[in-house]
N, C-alpha and C positions, 0 to 999 in steps of 0.2 A: 206176482209177488217174488222177490228176489231174497235167498237165503244165503248168507255168506259165513265162511269158516277160514282160517288161515292153518296152515300146517308147514312147518318148517324142517327141512332136511339140510343140515348144514354139514359142509366137508372142510376141515382144517388141515391144510397141508402142511407136512413137515418134512425136512429132510436131515437126517443124521449124517454128518460129514466128518469123517476122521481128520485131525489137525495135520496129518501128513498130507493129505490131498489138497488142502487149503494152502500149503506151503508150495505146491506145484504149479508154476507159471502156467502149464498147458490145460490145467483144470478149469472147466466151464462150471461155476457154482450154480449157474442158473439154468443149466441143461435139464435137470428134472423138471423144472416148472414149464420150461418149452414142451417137453414130453407129455405132460400133464394136459396143457392147453391144446396140443395139436392132434393127440391120439386118444387120451383116457376119457378127459370131460366129454367130447363129442359124441363117444361111444356110450357114454351113460346116458346123456341127453336122449340119444336116437332110442336107446332101450326103453327109457321111461314113456316117451311117444308112442312106441311100438306096443308096449302093455296096455297103455290107456285106450288105444285104438281098437283093442281087443275086446272092449266091453260095450255092449249096445248102449246106446243114449249117451254116452261119454264122448265129450270132445276137449281138446287142448290146444292152446297156443301159447307162445312166448309173449311175455309183456315187458316193454321197456319202461323203466322209471328213471331214466337218465343215468342210472349207474352202469359202469363200464362192464361189459360182458365178461371180463376177466375176473371181476368182483362178484358178480351176482346174475344169475339167471332166473328170472320169475316165470314159472310155468302156470298158467291160468287154466284150471280144469273145471268145465261145466258140464251139469248133468240135466239133461233136457227131458222132461217127462212127457210121455205121449197124453194127448188129451183123451179124456174118457169117451167111449164109443157113445154116439147119439142114439137114444132109443129109438126103437123101429115103430114107424107108423102103423096104427092098428086099422 
């Protein structure tokens, strides 16, 4: 039997950029997003998998649903129950 439930943890990314910076030709307005993709998001995903691995009977893997990984990362978490012990023969 398979029992399923969904849980959503959503990150909404925002940058507050002062108008003075937007007027600067050398300012890279997407640098903050590149930092998120290259350094922050991978660390969060590693931390999630590390924490899940610390619990016996739980496993996790990434599932792709055709959405770009810059927009969505789905983590499938599965708990596998151990079968009950067989009764001892008398």
